[in-house]
C-alpha positions in Angstrom: 26.8 163.1 -97.1 27.5 166.5 -95.6 29.4 166.1 -92.3 27.5 167.4 -89.2 30.2 169.9 -88.2 32.2 172.6 -90.1 35.4 173.9 -88.4 36.6 177.3 -89.6 40.3 177.8 -88.8 43.1 175.2 -88.9 45.4 176.6 -86.3 46.1 174.6 -83.1 42.5 175.3 -81.7 40.7 174.2 -84.8 42.9 171.2 -85.4 42.5 170.1 -81.8 38.7 170.3 -82.2 38.7 168.5 -85.5 41.0 165.7 -84.2 38.7 165.3 -81.1 35.6 165.0 -83.4 37.2 162.5 -85.7 38.7 160.5 -82.8 35.2 160.2 -81.3 33.7 159.0 -84.5 32.3 162.2 -85.9 33.6 163.5 -89.2 33.9 167.2 -89.9 35.0 169.6 -92.6 37.9 171.9 -91.8 38.5 175.1 -93.9 41.2 177.7 -93.7 42.0 180.7 -95.9 45.8 180.2 -95.5 47.8 178.2 -98.0 48.9 175.7 -95.5 49.9 175.1 -91.8 51.4 178.1 -90.0 55.1 178.9 -90.1 55.2 181.8 -87.6 56.4 180.5 -84.2 54.0 182.6 -82.2 53.3 180.3 -79.3 56.3 178.6 -77.7 55.3 177.0 -74.4 53.0 174.0 -73.8 51.8 173.6 -70.2 50.6 170.4 -68.6 46.8 170.9 -69.2 47.2 171.3 -73.0 49.8 168.5 -73.1 47.3 166.1 -71.6 44.7 167.1 -74.2 47.4 166.6 -76.9 48.3 163.2 -75.4 44.6 162.1 -75.7 44.7 163.1 -79.3 47.8 161.1 -79.9 50.5 163.8 -80.6 52.0 164.7 -77.2 54.7 162.0 -77.4 56.3 163.3 -80.6 56.1 166.9 -79.4 57.7 166.0 -76.1 60.5 164.2 -77.9 61.3 167.3 -79.9 60.8 169.9 -77.1 63.0 171.5 -74.5 61.8 170.9 -71.0 61.9 174.1 -69.0 63.7 173.8 -65.6 62.5 177.1 -64.1 62.4 180.8 -64.3 64.2 183.7 -62.6 63.2 187.3 -62.0 65.6 190.3 -62.0 65.2 193.9 -61.1 67.8 196.6 -61.0 70.5 194.0 -61.9 69.7 191.8 -58.9 67.7 188.6 -58.6 64.4 189.1 -56.8 62.8 185.6 -57.3 63.0 182.2 -58.8 60.7 179.2 -59.4 61.5 175.6 -60.4 59.3 173.7 -62.9 58.8 170.0 -63.2 57.2 169.2 -59.9 53.5 168.9 -60.7 52.2 165.5 -59.4 49.9 162.9 -60.9 50.6 163.7 -64.5 52.9 162.5 -67.3 53.7 166.2 -68.0 55.0 167.6 -64.7 56.5 170.7 -66.3 56.2 173.0 -69.3 57.8 172.2 -72.6 59.2 174.6 -75.2 58.4 173.9 -78.8 57.5 176.4 -81.5 53.8 176.5 -82.5 54.3 175.3 -86.1 55.5 171.9 -84.7 52.2 171.6 -82.8 50.2 172.5 -85.9 52.1 170.0 -88.0 51.6 167.2 -85.5 47.9 167.9 -85.3 47.5 168.2 -89.0 49.2 164.9 -89.5 47.0 163.3 -86.9 43.9 164.7 -88.5 44.8 163.0 -91.8 45.5 159.7 -89.9 42.0 159.9 -88.5 40.5 160.4 -91.9 40.1 164.2 -92.0 41.7 166.9 -94.1 42.0 170.6 -94.3 40.7 172.5 -97.2 43.3 175.2 -97.5 42.8 178.5 -99.4 39.1 178.3 -98.6 37.7 181.5 -97.1 34.5 181.5 -95.1 32.1 184.4 -95.4 29.5 185.6 -93.0 27.6 183.0 -90.9 23.9 182.9 -90.8 21.9 180.9 -88.1 18.7 179.3 -89.5 15.8 178.2 -87.4 12.8 176.2 -88.5 10.6 175.4 -85.5 13.0 174.1 -82.9 15.6 172.9 -85.4 18.6 175.1 -86.0 21.4 175.1 -88.5 24.2 177.3 -89.9 24.8 178.5 -93.4 28.1 179.9 -94.5 29.5 180.8 -97.9 32.9 179.2 -98.8 35.1 180.7 -101.5 38.0 178.8 -103.0 39.7 178.4 -106.4 37.1 175.8 -107.1 34.3 178.3 -106.9 31.7 179.4 -104.3 29.7 177.0 -102.1 26.8 177.8 -99.9 27.1 175.2 -97.1 24.5 174.5 -94.4 25.5 172.3 -91.5 24.0 171.5 -88.1 27.0 172.8 -86.2 29.9 175.2 -86.7 33.0 175.8 -84.7 34.7 179.2 -85.2 38.4 178.9 -84.5 39.3 181.7 -86.9 41.5 183.9 -84.7 41.3 187.2 -83.0 39.7 189.0 -85.9 37.1 186.2 -86.1 34.5 186.8 -88.8 32.4 184.0 -87.2 32.3 186.0 -83.9 31.4 189.2 -85.7 28.7 187.5 -87.7 27.2 186.1 -84.5 27.1 189.6 -83.0 29.3 188.8 -80.1 31.6 191.6 -78.9 35.2 191.2 -77.8 35.6 192.9 -74.5 38.8 194.1 -72.8 41.7 196.4 -73.5 44.9 196.8 -75.6 48.2 197.8 -73.9 49.6 201.1 -75.0 53.1 199.6 -75.5 54.6 198.0 -78.5 56.2 194.5 -78.0 59.1 193.1 -80.0 60.2 189.5 -80.4 63.3 188.0 -81.9 64.2 184.3 -82.3 67.8 183.4 -82.8 70.9 182.1 -81.0 72.3 183.8 -77.9 76.1 183.7 -77.4 77.2 184.2 -73.8 76.6 182.6 -70.4 73.0 181.7 -69.6 71.5 179.0 -67.3 70.3 176.0 -69.2 66.5 175.7 -69.7 65.7 178.8 -67.6 63.4 181.6 -68.5 64.8 185.0 -67.4 62.7 188.1 -66.7 64.9 191.3 -66.5 63.1 194.5 -65.5 64.9 197.8 -66.1 63.8 201.4 -65.9 63.4 201.4 -69.7 61.3 198.3 -70.0 61.3 194.5 -69.8 63.5 191.8 -71.3 62.4 188.2 -71.3 64.7 185.5 -72.5 63.2 182.1 -73.3 65.3 179.1 -74.3 64.0 177.0 -77.1 65.3 174.1 -79.2 68.2 175.4 -81.1 68.3 178.9 -79.7 66.5 181.5 -77.6 63.7 184.0 -77.9 64.1 187.6 -76.7 61.1 189.7 -75.9 61.0 193.4 -75.2 58.4 196.2 -74.7 58.9 199.7 -76.1 57.0 202.9 -76.4 54.2 202.7 -79.0 55.4 204.6 -82.1 53.1 203.4 -84.9 55.8 201.3 -86.5 54.7 197.9 -87.8 57.8 196.4 -89.5 59.6 193.6 -87.7 62.5 194.9 -85.6 66.0 194.9 -87.0 68.8 192.8 -85.5 70.5 196.0 -84.5 67.5 197.2 -82.5 67.1 193.8 -80.8 70.8 193.8 -79.9 70.7 197.3 -78.5 67.8 196.5 -76.3 69.5 193.3 -75.2 72.6 195.3 -74.2 70.6 197.9 -72.3 68.3 195.6 -70.3 70.1 192.2 -70.1 72.8 190.9 -67.8 75.6 191.8 -70.2 77.8 189.7 -72.3 75.0 188.4 -74.6 75.0 188.5 -78.4 72.1 187.7 -80.6 73.0 186.0 -83.8 71.3 184.0 -86.6 67.9 185.6 -86.1 65.3 183.5 -88.0 62.1 185.2 -87.0 61.2 188.6 -85.5 57.9 190.4 -85.0 56.5 193.7 -83.7 53.0 193.7 -82.3 50.6 194.9 -79.6 49.1 192.7 -76.9 45.5 192.5 -75.7 43.6 191.3 -72.7 40.2 190.4 -74.0 37.4 187.8 -73.5 34.1 187.5 -75.3 31.0 187.6 -73.1 29.6 184.6 -74.9 31.3 181.5 -76.5 28.2 180.3 -78.2 25.3 181.5 -80.4 23.0 178.6 -80.9 24.7 176.0 -83.2 27.8 178.3 -83.5 30.5 177.6 -81.0 33.7 179.8 -80.7 37.1 178.7 -79.5 40.6 179.9 -79.0 41.8 183.4 -80.1 38.3 184.0 -81.5 37.0 184.5 -77.9 40.1 185.3 -75.8 43.2 187.3 -76.4 46.1 187.0 -74.0 49.3 188.9 -73.3 52.5 186.9 -73.8 53.0 186.5 -70.1 53.0 182.9 -69.0 52.3 181.5 -72.5 48.6 181.0 -71.9 47.0 181.8 -75.2 48.1 178.6 -77.1 47.4 176.4 -74.1 43.9 177.8 -73.5 43.1 177.5 -77.2 44.1 173.8 -77.4 42.0 173.0 -74.3 39.0 174.9 -75.9 39.4 172.9 -79.0 39.6 169.6 -77.2 36.6 170.4 -75.0 34.3 171.6 -77.8 35.3 168.7 -79.9 34.5 165.9 -77.6 31.3 167.5 -76.3 30.0 168.2 -79.8 30.9 164.7 -80.9 29.0 163.3 -77.9 25.9 165.3 -78.8 26.0 164.2 -82.4 26.3 160.6 -81.1 23.2 160.8 -78.9 24.0 162.8 -75.7 21.6 165.4 -74.5 22.3 168.6 -76.4 22.2 170.4 -73.1 25.8 169.0 -72.7 26.9 171.9 -74.9 25.6 174.4 -72.3 28.6 173.3 -70.3 31.1 174.5 -73.0 30.8 178.2 -72.2 30.1 177.5 -68.5 33.4 175.7 -68.2 35.7 177.2 -70.7 34.9 180.9 -70.3 35.8 181.0 -66.6 39.1 179.2 -67.4 39.8 181.8 -70.1 38.9 184.7 -67.9 41.3 183.4 -65.3 44.1 182.9 -67.8 43.7 186.3 -69.4 43.4 188.0 -66.0 46.6 186.3 -64.8 48.6 187.4 -67.9 47.2 190.9 -67.7 48.2 191.3 -64.1 51.7 189.9 -64.7 52.2 192.2 -67.7 51.0 195.2 -65.7 53.4 194.3 -62.9 56.4 194.2 -65.2 55.4 197.6 -66.8 55.2 199.5 -63.5 57.0 202.9 -63.6 56.4 204.3 -60.1 59.5 203.8 -57.9 57.2 203.0 -54.9 55.2 200.5 -56.9 58.3 198.8 -58.3 59.8 198.5 -54.8 56.6 196.9 -53.5 56.5 194.5 -56.5 60.1 193.5 -55.9 59.4 192.9 -52.2 56.4 190.8 -53.0 58.3 188.7 -55.5 61.0 188.0 -53.0 58.4 186.8 -50.5 56.6 184.6 -53.0 59.8 183.1 -54.1 61.2 182.5 -50.6 58.0 181.0 -49.3 57.5 178.7 -52.3 54.2 180.2 -53.2 55.3 180.6 -56.8 55.8 176.9 -57.1 52.8 175.7 -55.1 50.2 178.3 -56.2 51.3 180.1 -59.4 52.7 177.3 -61.4 49.5 175.1 -61.1 47.5 178.1 -62.3 49.7 178.4 -65.4 49.5 174.6 -66.0 45.7 174.7 -66.2 45.7 171.1 -65.1 43.1 170.9 -62.3 40.3 173.3 -63.3 37.2 173.6 -61.1 34.0 172.7 -63.1 31.9 171.8 -60.0 29.4 174.6 -61.0 29.0 173.3 -64.5 25.5 172.2 -65.6 27.0 169.0 -67.0 27.7 167.6 -63.5 25.4 165.2 -61.6 25.1 163.2 -58.4 22.7 160.4 -59.1 21.0 157.7 -57.0 23.3 156.2 -54.4 26.1 158.7 -55.0 26.8 158.8 -51.2 28.7 155.5 -51.7 31.3 157.2 -53.8 34.3 158.4 -51.8 34.6 162.2 -51.6 38.1 162.0 -53.0 36.3 161.8 -56.4 35.1 165.4 -56.4 32.4 166.2 -58.9 33.6 168.5 -61.6 37.3 168.0 -60.7 40.1 166.0 -62.3 39.9 162.4 -61.1 42.6 161.7 -58.5 45.4 159.4 -59.6 45.3 156.0 -57.9 48.0 153.3 -57.9 46.6 150.2 -59.6 47.9 146.8 -60.7 46.3 145.0 -63.7 44.8 141.7 -62.6 47.0 139.9 -65.1 50.4 141.2 -64.2 52.4 142.8 -61.5 53.5 146.1 -63.1 51.8 149.1 -61.5 49.6 151.1 -63.8 48.2 154.3 -62.4 44.6 155.2 -63.0 45.5 158.1 -65.2 47.0 155.6 -67.8 43.6 153.9 -68.0 42.1 157.3 -68.9 44.7 158.6 -71.3 43.0 157.4 -74.5 40.4 160.1 -74.2 37.3 157.9 -74.1 34.3 158.2 -71.9 35.0 155.9 -69.0 32.6 154.2 -66.6 34.5 153.5 -63.4 33.1 150.7 -61.3 34.6 150.0 -57.9 33.9 147.1 -55.6 34.2 143.3 -55.1 32.5 140.5 -57.1 29.1 142.2 -57.1 30.8 145.3 -58.7 32.2 143.0 -61.4 28.7 141.9 -62.3 27.7 145.5 -62.4 30.6 146.4 -64.7 29.7 143.5 -67.0 26.1 144.7 -67.1 27.2 148.2 -68.0 29.5 146.9 -70.7 26.7 144.8 -72.3 24.3 147.8 -72.3 26.9 150.0 -74.0 27.8 147.3 -76.6 24.2 147.3 -77.7 24.5 151.0 -78.7 27.6 150.5 -80.9 29.8 152.9 -78.9 32.7 150.6 -78.1 35.0 153.1 -79.9 34.1 155.9 -77.6 33.1 154.4 -74.2 34.8 151.8 -72.0 34.2 150.3 -68.6 37.0 149.9 -66.0 36.4 147.7 -62.9 38.6 148.6 -60.0 38.8 145.8 -57.4 39.7 146.4 -53.7 43.3 145.3 -53.0 42.2 142.2 -51.0 40.0 140.8 -53.8 40.6 137.1 -54.4 41.7 136.5 -58.1 39.5 134.3 -60.2 41.1 131.4 -62.0 38.9 131.7 -65.1 37.7 134.9 -66.8 34.7 136.3 -64.9 31.7 138.1 -66.4 33.4 141.5 -66.3 36.5 140.3 -68.2 34.4 138.2 -70.6 32.3 141.3 -71.4 35.4 143.3 -72.3 35.9 145.4 -69.2 39.4 146.6 -68.2 40.1 145.3 -64.7 42.7 146.5 -62.2 43.2 146.2 -58.5 44.0 148.9 -56.0 47.5 148.8 -54.5 46.8 150.9 -51.4 43.1 150.9 -50.7 42.8 154.6 -51.6 39.3 154.4 -52.8 38.0 152.7 -49.6 34.5 151.4 -48.8 32.8 148.1 -49.5 29.6 149.0 -51.3 29.9 149.0 -55.1 29.8 152.5 -56.7 30.0 153.9 -60.2 31.6 157.1 -61.6 31.5 158.7 -65.0 34.9 160.0 -66.0 34.7 162.3 -69.0 37.2 162.3 -71.9 39.0 165.2 -70.3 39.6 163.2 -67.1 37.0 165.1 -65.0 34.5 163.4 -62.8 31.1 164.0 -64.5 28.7 161.9 -62.5 28.6 159.7 -59.4 26.2 157.0 -58.5 25.6 153.8 -56.5 24.7 150.5 -58.1 21.1 151.6 -58.4 22.0 154.7 -60.4 24.0 152.9 -63.1 21.4 153.2 -65.9 20.9 156.9 -65.2 24.6 157.4 -65.4 24.9 155.4 -68.7 22.1 157.6 -70.1 24.6 160.5 -70.0 26.9 158.8 -72.5 26.9 158.6 -76.3 24.3 156.1 -77.6 24.8 156.2 -81.4 27.4 154.4 -83.6 30.2 156.1 -85.6 29.0 158.5 -88.3 29.9 157.6 -91.9 32.8 159.7 -93.2 32.6 161.8 -96.3 35.0 164.6 -97.3 35.3 166.7 -100.4 38.2 166.5 -102.7 40.8 169.2 -102.3 44.4 169.9 -101.2 45.0 168.9 -97.6 
């Protein structure tokens, strides 16, 4: 049986999409023209939003164990410090700060997880042009795959293009790539720095000749420079990197043992559309970032997770209109991330003395007032995105009973809970961390009956692997001595510790696999809310033979 989805590209974005599909019971084929997982450590920093996605996919723990947590960043101009920001203070998440780990480690972890879930990557398989077919209202995608085993013309209902900045899928779909390329050349060197440096701190040094960024990483550091564009394409020599380090750095630093270096240009681009019918584009195929803030890898991982769970939901019975929310939600997030990196890069490359003086003054103010930590860091973390305008959101019958702290289209607030069988606190986010669709029912005994009813209706659809019901009891609820209907039906049950959710009337909320409030309802709106969830059992898996 041909899987319903083909993923082209097995970088972090494509692997995240494939893992999300398989974890939600939908098999897919994954092809990549490379010989195996990437070895170039392009991306280096994982922020909280991407880490939460990776946690739901089951790989964040091993990455965090191998990563270097960043403590903060400092900004220097003319040899003096003009600003600083501390990391690690984001609330209501298991990942309160950014982690440094080279991109190949993320790819390896996702590749291993994909194989655990039953999938595989068909390496050395090149995808040709993509053709969208339409017969009546039915659409499909045909693509030619070339490998050592021959040529295959494959037709699938859905295709995810995660094939990078030079995406053939995007070009075949006729979608342009809008934006600009900086007229500077950028150099990177990864190695060990000898000399005095603060531990786990990123440093930005701005000099009249250009920028130096020093990023600590496990086992060494990364140095990053801009230079005049000269048409050169070869990786920079150790001698050049050291000379620039001496000219722009704080002094007393020596780069040794360089294991990777690169020379490249940076872009600030976003495609105007992320979808062409059954073709969905993700990651670098639809947005290109400067290196500032480390946003490219993080935005791509979140794209992959988002398109993966949404497409799996549609394959398993959700309204296909759910996919309209992919571009509606992910493109604004991408535009914001690209714009932020573009602005930061332009700020570092200022040449006018007046403009530089103004920049330095603004940085001092933002640092002194704490705005860098309270406003800028959350933007970089991409943790609490605003999807309130998405077409996938709905207030249903009786939604007025739901407290306004559960904002439609926003990340569900963390609430202190205690399991009914035990005293150890377990915050709400831990009930949602497995990445399943969650029906949240809150209230006293009548809400327990409602939760049990919801659980029985869902069980009849064979979606236990993808959907669960959590009943939250008010903190003064009297414990039952024998399992009640909700527990017997298989609901998770917990009790509020502080009454944060308030009210007495039972209410229901749909929490999406990404932790966002997707729908709100009173008891009367339960069945309308359940109609928004997957309603078909797991798809049978079938994968071609080949090297994985």
